[in-house]
N, C-alpha and C positions, 0 to 999 in steps of 0.2 A: 543298581548301581552296576553298568557292565563293566569287562572286562578291564574295556578302554578307559574309562574314566579311572576304576583301580589302579590302573599300571600308570597314567597321568599323576596321581596322588602320590603314589609310592616316589615317582620320579623327583617331583618337587619336594618331598618329603629327604630326601637325600641331597637332592640338589642345595634344599638349606642347609642340612648338616653340616655338609662340604664346604660350604661357603664361611659357615659361622668355625671352623674348625680351621680352616686357612686365615679369618681374620684375629683369631685368637692365637694362630701360632707366628701371625705378622707382629704383633703388639709384645709378644716375649721377645720373637729378631732386635725391637725397638726396644727393649726393655735393655738387654742383653749390650748391643752398642752404646745406651747411656749410661750402664754400670763402667763399662768400660771407659766413655768420657772422665766420667768421674775418677778410674783409678789414676787415669792419665795426668787429672788435675794437683789430685794427692802425690802424685810423684816427683810436679813440679813442685810444690811447697815443700818438700822433702827438701829439695835439690837448694832453692831458698833460704833455707833455714839451716844449712848446713856451711852456706856463703855468709850470714850471718854472724852464724856462730865463729866462723872464718876472720870476723872483723869488717865486712863487708856492710857500711850502712846505705841506707836509702834505701832500705827492698818493703819496707809495708807495704808501700800504694800495695806494691805485685802483688804479696798476701793476699791481701784485701781484694784485689781484681778477678783471683783465682780462684776466694771462697767464695765469691759472689756467684761465680759461674757455676762452684759445685752444685749452689745452694737452686741454681735458675735448673739448674736438668733434673736435681732433685727431684724440683717441683712438676717436670714436664716427667718423670715417673713416675711420681702419682697419680698424676693425671690419667696416665694410659691405667694404672691398676682401678680406677674407681671406673675406668668404661668399659 
C-alpha cells in the first residue's frame, strides 16, 4: 500500500469518525430540546392544577391533552436513544 493509499484511508477514517461524532451531538441536542418541551408541558400542567385547586372546573381535558403530548415526546426521546 502506497503513501497515497494510506493517506486516503486515514482521511476516510477521520471523516467517518467526525460524521459519527456530529450525528451523536445532533441527537443529544435534539434530546435536550425535547426534554425542555416536556418541562414546559409539566409547568403548564402545574398551572392548570393550581387553577383547579382554586375552584375552576372543566380542565381535565386540558390536562389529558398535555399528558398525551408529554408521552409522545418521551417516545421521541426513547427512539433517539435507541438509534
